[in-house]
C-alpha positions in Angstrom: 0.0 0.0 0.0 1.4 3.4 -1.0 1.0 6.0 1.7 1.5 9.6 0.3 1.6 12.6 2.6 1.8 16.3 1.6 2.7 18.1 4.8 2.4 21.9 4.8 4.0 24.1 7.5 2.2 27.3 8.6 2.3 29.9 11.3 -0.6 31.4 13.4 -1.6 34.0 10.7 -5.4 33.9 10.2 -4.8 35.0 6.6 -2.1 32.5 5.6 0.0 32.9 2.5 0.7 29.7 0.5 2.6 29.6 -2.8 0.7 28.5 -5.9 1.9 24.9 -5.7 0.6 24.5 -2.2 -2.7 26.1 -3.1 -3.0 23.6 -6.0 -2.5 20.6 -3.6 -5.2 22.1 -1.3 -7.6 22.7 -4.2 -7.1 19.1 -5.5 -7.0 17.4 -2.1 -9.7 15.1 -0.7 -8.6 14.3 2.8 -7.0 16.8 5.1 -5.6 16.6 8.6 -4.2 18.9 11.3 -4.9 20.3 14.7 -8.0 22.3 15.7 -6.1 25.6 15.3 -4.9 24.6 11.8 -8.5 23.8 10.7 -9.8 27.1 12.0 -7.2 28.9 9.8 -7.5 26.9 6.5 -11.1 25.8 6.5 -12.2 28.4 4.1 -9.5 27.2 1.6 -10.6 23.6 1.6 -12.7 22.2 -1.3 -16.3 21.4 -0.9 -16.8 17.9 0.6 -13.3 17.7 2.0 -12.8 15.1 4.8 -10.9 16.2 7.9 -9.0 14.0 10.4 -8.1 15.9 13.6 -4.7 15.3 15.0 -5.4 14.6 18.7 -4.0 12.2 21.2 -3.8 9.2 21.3 -2.0 9.4 17.9 -2.6 5.7 17.3 -6.2 6.5 16.6 -5.2 9.2 14.1 -2.9 6.8 12.2 -5.6 4.1 12.2 -7.8 6.6 10.4 -5.0 7.3 8.0 -4.7 3.5 7.3 -8.4 3.3 6.5 -8.1 6.3 4.1 -5.1 4.7 2.3 -7.0 1.4 2.0 -9.8 3.2 0.3 -7.4 5.0 -2.0 -5.9 1.6 -2.9 -9.3 0.1 -3.7 -10.0 3.0 -6.1 -6.5 2.6 -7.6 -5.9 6.2 -6.6 -2.5 7.7 -5.8 -4.1 10.5 -3.8 -2.3 12.0 -0.7 -3.4 13.0 2.7 -2.7 16.7 3.0 -1.5 17.6 6.5 -1.2 21.1 8.0 1.4 21.4 10.7 3.1 24.2 12.7 6.3 25.7 11.3 8.8 23.3 10.0 7.3 19.8 10.2 10.8 18.3 10.6 11.6 20.5 13.6 10.1 18.5 16.5 7.2 18.3 14.2 4.5 16.0 12.7 6.7 14.8 9.8 9.0 13.2 12.3 6.0 11.3 13.7 4.9 10.1 10.3 8.5 8.9 9.5 8.6 7.0 12.8 5.2 5.4 12.6 5.2 4.8 8.8 8.8 4.6 7.7 7.9 3.6 4.1 5.5 6.6 3.6 6.3 9.1 0.9 6.4 12.6 2.2 6.4 15.9 0.3 7.2 18.9 2.5 6.4 22.6 2.3 8.0 24.0 5.5 7.5 27.4 7.1 9.8 29.0 9.6 9.7 27.1 12.9 8.5 29.2 15.9 11.9 29.6 17.4 13.3 30.9 14.2 10.4 33.3 14.0 11.0 34.5 17.6 14.7 35.0 16.9 13.9 36.9 13.7 11.5 39.2 15.7 14.3 39.8 18.2 17.0 40.2 15.5 19.0 37.7 17.5 21.4 35.3 15.7 20.4 31.7 16.4 23.1 29.6 14.9 24.5 29.0 18.4 21.1 28.3 20.0 20.5 25.0 21.8 17.0 23.9 21.0 14.8 22.0 23.4 11.2 20.7 23.1 9.1 20.3 26.2 6.0 19.7 24.1 4.7 16.4 25.6 8.2 15.7 26.8 9.9 15.6 30.3 12.3 18.1 31.7 15.4 16.1 30.8 16.7 18.0 27.8 16.1 21.5 29.4 17.8 20.3 32.6 20.8 19.1 30.5 21.1 22.4 28.7 21.0 24.3 31.9 23.6 22.1 33.7 25.8 22.4 30.6 25.5 26.2 30.9 24.2 26.7 27.4 24.0 30.5 27.1 21.2 30.6 24.5 18.4 28.1 24.7 15.3 28.0 22.5 12.4 26.2 24.2 9.1 24.8 22.7 6.4 24.8 25.4 3.1 23.2 26.0 0.2 23.8 28.5 2.1 22.1 31.3 5.6 23.3 30.6 4.7 27.0 30.4 7.1 30.0 30.5 5.9 30.5 34.1 6.6 26.9 35.2 10.0 26.9 33.4 11.0 30.1 35.1 9.9 28.7 38.5 12.0 25.6 38.0 15.1 27.6 37.0 14.8 29.8 40.0 14.3 26.7 42.3 17.6 25.2 41.1 19.6 28.4 41.0 19.8 29.1 37.3 19.0 32.8 37.8 21.3 34.5 35.3 19.0 34.1 32.3 16.7 36.6 30.6 13.5 35.1 29.1 12.1 36.2 25.8 8.5 34.9 25.2 6.6 34.9 21.9 2.9 34.4 22.0 0.7 33.7 18.9 3.7 34.2 16.6 2.6 35.1 13.0 -0.9 36.3 14.1 -0.8 40.1 13.4 -3.7 40.7 15.8 -2.5 38.7 18.7 1.3 38.3 18.4 3.1 39.5 21.5 6.8 39.4 22.4 8.0 40.1 26.0 11.4 40.3 27.7 11.2 39.3 31.3 13.4 38.4 34.2 12.7 34.9 35.7 11.1 36.2 38.9 8.6 38.2 36.8 8.0 35.5 34.3 7.3 32.9 37.1 4.3 35.0 38.1 2.9 35.8 34.7 0.1 34.1 32.7 0.9 33.5 29.0 -1.4 32.8 26.1 -1.0 29.6 24.2 0.6 28.9 21.8 3.9 30.3 22.9 7.6 29.6 22.9 10.6 31.2 24.5 14.3 32.0 24.3 16.6 31.9 27.3 19.6 34.1 27.1 22.5 34.5 29.6 25.5 36.8 29.4 28.6 34.7 28.5 30.9 36.8 30.6 30.7 34.4 33.6 33.6 34.2 36.0 35.2 30.8 36.3 36.4 29.4 39.6 40.1 30.1 39.9 40.3 28.6 43.4 38.2 26.0 45.2 34.9 27.4 46.4 34.3 27.1 50.1 31.3 29.5 50.4 27.8 28.6 49.1 27.0 32.1 47.8 30.3 32.2 46.0 29.6 28.8 44.5 26.2 30.0 43.2 27.7 33.1 41.6 29.8 31.0 39.2 28.2 29.3 36.3 31.1 27.1 35.3 30.6 23.5 36.2 32.9 22.4 38.9 34.8 19.1 38.6 34.2 17.8 42.1 31.7 19.5 44.4 33.1 20.8 47.7 32.2 18.4 50.5 31.7 21.2 53.0 28.9 22.8 51.0 26.6 19.8 51.4 23.9 19.6 54.0 24.8 16.5 56.0 22.8 13.9 57.9 22.4 15.1 61.4 25.4 17.4 60.8 27.8 14.5 60.5 30.3 15.7 57.9 31.9 12.2 57.8 28.7 10.7 56.4 29.5 11.5 52.8 31.4 10.0 50.0 34.3 12.4 49.7 34.9 14.3 46.5 38.0 12.4 45.2 36.3 9.0 46.0 33.1 10.2 44.2 34.9 11.2 41.1 36.9 8.0 41.0 33.7 6.0 41.6 32.0 7.7 38.7 35.0 6.8 36.5 34.8 3.2 37.5 31.1 3.2 36.7 32.0 4.5 33.2 29.0 6.9 33.3 30.1 8.6 30.1 28.7 5.7 28.2 25.8 4.7 30.5 22.1 5.8 30.2 20.4 5.0 33.5 22.2 5.2 36.8 20.8 4.0 40.2 22.3 5.2 43.5 21.3 2.9 46.4 21.7 4.4 49.8 22.2 8.0 48.7 22.3 9.6 52.2 23.3 13.2 51.4 22.8 12.7 47.6 26.4 13.5 46.9 27.1 10.7 44.4 23.8 11.3 42.6 24.3 15.0 42.4 27.9 14.7 41.2 26.8 12.2 38.6 24.0 14.5 37.4 26.3 17.5 37.0 29.2 15.6 35.4 27.0 13.5 33.1 23.7 15.4 32.6 22.6 13.0 29.9 21.9 10.4 32.6 18.5 9.3 33.9 19.2 9.0 37.7 17.1 7.1 40.3 18.2 7.3 43.9 17.1 5.2 46.8 17.4 5.8 50.6 15.9 4.0 53.5 16.1 6.9 56.0 13.2 9.4 55.7 15.7 12.3 56.4 17.2 11.5 53.0 14.3 13.1 51.2 14.9 16.5 52.7 18.7 16.2 52.2 18.3 15.4 48.5 15.8 18.3 48.2 18.2 20.7 49.8 21.5 19.6 48.1 20.1 19.0 44.6 18.8 22.6 44.6 21.9 24.0 46.3 24.1 22.6 43.5 21.7 23.1 40.6 21.0 19.4 39.9 17.4 19.0 38.7 15.9 15.8 37.5 17.0 13.2 40.1 14.2 10.8 41.1 14.6 10.2 44.9 12.7 7.2 46.4 12.5 6.7 50.2 12.1 3.2 51.7 13.7 -0.2 51.8 15.2 -0.9 48.4 14.3 -4.6 48.8 10.6 -3.7 49.3 10.5 -1.0 46.5 8.4 -1.7 43.4 11.0 -1.5 40.6 8.7 -2.5 37.7 7.9 1.1 36.5 11.4 2.4 36.8 13.9 2.6 33.9 16.3 -0.4 34.1 19.8 0.6 35.1 23.0 0.0 33.2 25.1 1.3 36.2 24.5 1.0 39.9 26.3 2.4 42.9 25.7 0.8 46.3 26.4 3.4 49.0 24.5 1.7 51.8 23.1 -1.7 52.3 22.0 -2.2 55.9 23.6 -5.6 56.1 21.6 -6.9 53.2 24.2 -6.6 50.5 23.8 -10.1 49.1 20.0 -9.7 48.8 20.4 -6.3 47.1 22.9 -7.8 44.6 20.6 -10.7 43.8 17.7 -8.3 43.2 19.9 -6.0 41.0 20.9 -8.9 38.8 17.2 -9.2 37.8 16.9 -5.6 36.6 20.4 -4.7 35.4 20.8 -4.2 31.7 23.1 -6.5 29.7 26.8 -5.3 30.1 25.7 -3.3 33.1 27.9 -2.8 36.2 27.6 -2.4 40.0 30.2 -0.5 42.1 30.6 -0.7 45.8 33.0 1.2 48.1 34.1 -1.1 50.9 35.5 0.4 54.1 36.3 -2.9 55.9 37.4 -6.4 55.3 33.9 -7.7 56.4 32.1 -5.5 53.8 34.6 -6.5 51.2 33.8 -10.1 51.8 30.1 -9.4 51.8 30.3 -8.0 48.4 32.4 -10.9 47.1 29.9 -13.4 48.5 26.9 -11.4 47.1 28.5 -11.2 43.6 29.1 -14.9 43.7 25.5 -15.6 44.8 24.1 -13.4 42.0 26.2 -15.2 39.4 28.1 -12.0 38.4 31.7 -11.3 37.6 34.0 -9.6 40.1 36.7 -7.3 38.7 39.9 -6.0 40.1 39.4 -3.4 42.8 41.1 -0.1 43.5 42.4 0.8 47.0 42.7 4.5 48.0 43.3 6.4 51.2 42.2 10.0 51.7 43.9 12.0 54.5 43.3 10.2 57.9 40.2 8.3 56.8 40.0 4.5 56.5 41.2 2.9 53.3 38.5 2.6 50.6 38.3 -0.4 48.3 36.4 0.5 45.1 34.9 -2.8 43.9 33.1 -3.6 40.6 31.0 -6.4 39.3 29.3 -6.9 35.9 27.0 -9.4 34.4 
């Protein structure tokens, strides 16, 4: 079955301009598709008797209707196309990508318009060749978090009704990314309703914005870098260069016990042994202050991180420390790991065990069930007994034990960094 699509990009102008070739496709078309807003704009251009398929979620229903249309075309030996109206450039986080993913053999003819972030940049006369683009339209925060952690100085963001400019500004303020100016475009391309605003994050977090909208985040690039180690929290927050190794003394600690933390040199070496640069999902079991999770989030912002802690105090510590160091996006779960429902969680390909409560063997056996192929588990042993527990647990789980690293920091006990794989 041949599946032909003509996908036409457009903006929010209620009097759209289309070139003659596009007008011919519209005039000769029989079946059309698009969102409610698109239909409102183009309805007067559609031929009499035109059939319309609204693009709404779930998209599986939309594509089932497409398949029925193509089946009818085939019965009639017709090579007609479904004409789809889409916003901006249909290949820029757009509907053409969805068609290619769901119907990889479909034939697509594209007539793109400027995407909304291009349009906003044009209105601002702001070069956008160095702009990081992020879509939050029906997507989680991950890519925006990553762009902020990596200190991208110019970020274009596609929004939706949940990820609004106000909620984005509030999240940035919560995690300390305060040095950005927000430029918001509403109803771009609609001469009667288009509005562009330049706001600080505090002001933007309290505003109500009309949909559709998008935004550009711009930060001055003249940030100071840390020439010497930071020992004061306010000084740390005033520098937007990512540190390599967070200062231990700036963490909030469990009951004020500064020794209850994986020290910075050990953290960094542990992350190296975990090979997080090539991992996708990282679990931190027994996170305590959250230092390993937060260090991993900042050094490897592509990671999905899930952290577990049995002590209820851990929830507040993670909340404080992740915001203190600007590390959004860590999922923190409180409770006994062995009793936690893991079914809905992303399967890890790297795990750090920072605490085990004497149940190390049981934890390793359970991890073996969820660890992805070629995944690894790292454990930092502080005694011969814990070292032996890990060895026994690895054997019981049927995993492979690798050579360990032994390191001493100042007057602390020797640490043995141990690793197992499946």
